[in-house]
N, C-alpha and C positions, 0 to 999 in steps of 0.2 A: 439701260435696260435693268429691270428689277429681277431679283431672285427670291423665290419663296422659301422661307426657312421653317415655318410651322403654321398650323391652322387649327381652327375649330369650326364646326358646322352645327347649326341648330334649325330644326323645322319651325316655321312660323305658322301658328294656328290662325285660321280664318273662321272664327266662331259664327259669323253671320253669313258665310258662303257668298260673299260679294265678289271675290276674285276668282277668275278661272285658273285652273291649274293649281300648282303648289309653289310655295315660296320658301326659300332657305336663306338664313343669314350666315354668311361666312365671315370670320375674322381671320385675316391672312397676314401673318407677319412677313414683311418684305425687307430686303436689303437693297440699297441703291449705291452705286459707285459715288465716291466723293465729288466727282466732276458732274454728276447728274443734278439737274435743277431741283429735284425733290429730295435730295440727300439731307438727312438730319442726323447729327451725332446722338440725338436723344432717342433714336429708333422710330420706325414707322410701321403702321399696319393699314391694311385696306379693309374697310367694312363694306361688303358687297351683298346685295340682295339678288339672289339667283332665282329666276322664274322658270318653272318647267311645266309645260302643258302638252302632254302627249309627246310627239316628236320634236316639238318646238322648245327651244331653250335660249335664254338671254340673261344678260346682267341688267336687271331692271333699274338698279341704282348702285352707285358706289361712292365712297368717300375715302380720301387718304388722310390718315390721322397720325399726329405725332404722339408716340407712345408715352413719353414722360409727362407731357402737359395735357394730353387728351384734346389738343387743339386740332380742329379740322383745317387742313391746308387748302388753299385756294388753287389747287392743281387738279387736272384731270389726267387719267392714265392715257398714254399715247395709244394709238390704235393697236400696235403689236403687243403692248402690255395688257390692254383690255382683252385681246384674243388669248393671251397666256392665262389670264384670270378665268375667262370663260371656259377654256379647255380644262383648267384645274377643277373648276366647279362641276363640270360634266363628269369628271373622273371620280369625284368624292361626294356628291350630293346624297347618294344612297346611304352614307354612314350616319345620317341624322336619325334620331329617334322620332317617330311620328306618333 
């Protein structure tokens, strides 16, 4: 299981009005236990695109990135981890400047 240590959130502008709803990019610093498959001593963060359209909300895309190298890891979040990230985004999306 991962733990969230810090984050930033930014509104993604859609100048052409192609997308329905709004999108937000979250950069979420995470910590994983040493025995976890995604653990890296170089540090990790999740780049997540959070989509909000009325009452509907979802993680449209996410990547796990090694902090020191900026290398995208070939791992997906487990279901419970993705739910943790979604709940976190739901709690913090309004902090972005639009």
